[in-house]
Residue, then its C-alpha position, 0 to 999 in steps of 0.5 A: m385556321l387553327n382547325h386546319p389539319v395541317t396546322r393542328g399537326i404542326c402544333g402537336l409536333s411543336l408541343a412534343v418537341g418541347l416536352a422532350a427537351s424539358l424531360t432531357a433537361c430534368q434528367q441531366q439535372a438529376n444525374e449531377y453529383v451533389p456532395p453531402p455536407p461535412p459531418p458534425v463532430t465535437v472538438a475540444m482543446p487539450v487541458q494544460r496543467e501541472v501534473t505529477d507522474y506516479l508509479e503504481y503498485t499493488g500490495a498488502t497491509r501487515a500489522a506493525q507488530t503481532v504477538e502470540i500469547r502462549a503459556r510459559v508454565s504448565g498448569f490449569l487455566e484459572s481465570m481470564h481477564f479480557e473480552p475477545g476483540a478488546t483493546v489492551n495496553a502493555g502490562d494488562l493482565l490477560f490470564v491467570i494460571d493456577p499459581r499455588p504449585y509455583e508459590a510452593r516452589v518459591a517457598a522451598a527455594e527460599a528455604e534452600v537459600a536460607n539453609g545455604k547461607a547458614l552453612l556458608a556462615k558456619a564454613e566461613s567461621d571455621f575457615q577464619r578460625k583455622a586461618l588463625a590457628i595455623k599461625k600457632g601451629a594448632v592445625t595443619e596446612a591440609d586442614l586449612v585447605a579443606s576448610r577453605a574448600e568447604r567454605d567455597a562449596a557452601e558459597a557455591g551452594v548459596r549461589a545455586a540456591e539463589a538461582s533456583l529461587l530466581q527460576a521459581q520466582l520467574d515461573l510464579a510470575y509467568t502464571q500471571v499472563t500479561a500483554p507484552i504490547s498494546g493492541r487489539l486482542g483476538r479470541n481466547r484459544v483456550d477456555v478457563g479450566n483447561l490444562v495448558g503448557q503441559s507438553e508445549p507452550t499452549l497458544l492462549t490468544n494473540i495481540t495485533q498492533y494496528d498503529p502504525m500499519y505497514a504496506y508491503f509491495n514489490m518493485n520491478e527492476r526498471d522502476l528500481l533503477r529509475m528510483l535510484a537515479i532520482h535518489r542520486s539526483r537528490v543526493e547531488q542536490g543536497d536534499v538527502s545524504v548518501d548514508q541516510p536511512l530510507r525512512e528518514a528520506k521522507i519519500p511519500l506514498f499514497l494508498g487506496d483500498a477496495s472501499a476508497q475512491g482514489y488514494p486517501h491515505q498518505g504514508w512514507m517509504d520505510f524499508a527496502e530489502s537488500a537485494v533484488d530477488p533473481t527469481t522474480g526480478t523484483i525487490e520488496l519494499r515497505a511503506v508505513f501509514d498512520n492508523t490512529g482512530q477507533p475503529p482503525m482505517l486500515y486492517p492487516g491483510l487488506f489488498v491495497r493499491l499504492k502510488l509513488p510520485v516520481a516526477e512533476r510536469e509543469s505544463a502537461l497536455l491532457v485529453s479525454e480517454r475516449a478521444v484516444g484511438a488505437d490501430p496496429a501502428g499504435r495510439y492516435l488522436l483525430v485533430v481538426g486543422a484550421d481548414d476543418v480537415v481531419e488529421q490522424r496524429p500518432v501520439q505517445l501516452g502518459q499516465l491517467h490523471d482524474g480521468l484525463r490522459v497525459i499526451l507526452k508527444g504528438l499534440e500541441p497546445g490549442e489544437r482541436v481534438v475530436v472528442n465526439g463523433l469519431q466514427r464520422a471523422r475520417p482522416g483527410a476529410k472535412v468536418a463541421p466542428t463544434e467546440a466544447p470543453m474537454p470532457g472530464s475537465e473542470d470546465a466540462k464539469a462546471t458546464a454540466t452543473a450549470e446546465q443541470g441547475 
């Protein structure tokens, strides 16, 4: 029966209809849209801690004292009593200029003083004798006046001779060139045997005092006004007085040089110029830093970074710098809400502290910030968040240390 031609045709037709129905169903299933899974991102909650706001500047170091040692009298340089680059104390002998011509001048001046005193003694005696004789009428009033004038001239001659002797003694003392301050010597600019001080005070060497060390920097008008407001607040609170010198206010500053990470040196505000420079709109200030030790920590002429603390924030919110994005409207963060939907949140940034950026406005404690996978997180779309410590925070560092161990 199955082999009947009509039967075989019916069966074939039924099989063809079934295959066509199956193919149609598969095509309909293949054309249905299947949404992709939410992209994975890493989120972290902001770190909340107390931070200090700073004003940051660049400046240069300068020695507290630098003295040029020059020849104050002329003569041949006889000897040198130091090693270039050595540290000396005030009063140490540095050079000797040939003293013999000045010793001779001292001796001649002493003789002039002795001669003048002898003449003064004779003139005084003559005057006293004539003063007695005039009472007896043995001399005239004119003779007494002349004798008094001779006595006064002899007295003036003694004073002139003593002044010449003092100058000669000073010149002789100047042949012994000593250190006026304690500090480090530079190289000798003149070798022994050369004539110095002939036409001008010859530069022999210099001394630099390294302790304390000054750092000079310029503050703009905006920061100056902010600092003045802080100072007025301290005056109102009784922390400082109105007429208290700046160095006594003990305003701290921190300094870092090119070789140091951070700001390892602490000092104090020491001086401020009396006016703002109208050509630059800045005022020059000076900080002072302790610079003890051998060798000293700081040298004159260094380029340095300075930061000045101005405010304390008790519960500041900080996020990783790499979580902050920027567009024409400003800075923003990508925040993941409770339904795992991404929101682009405009924020106001504060200062950078240990690699973390302070968020002044636009973020609340406990909110989840996208810190990894920012390219995959699109505002208004869902994501698959994985929570982790904020990169750069102490928790993140502790986690990384534990994983390495």
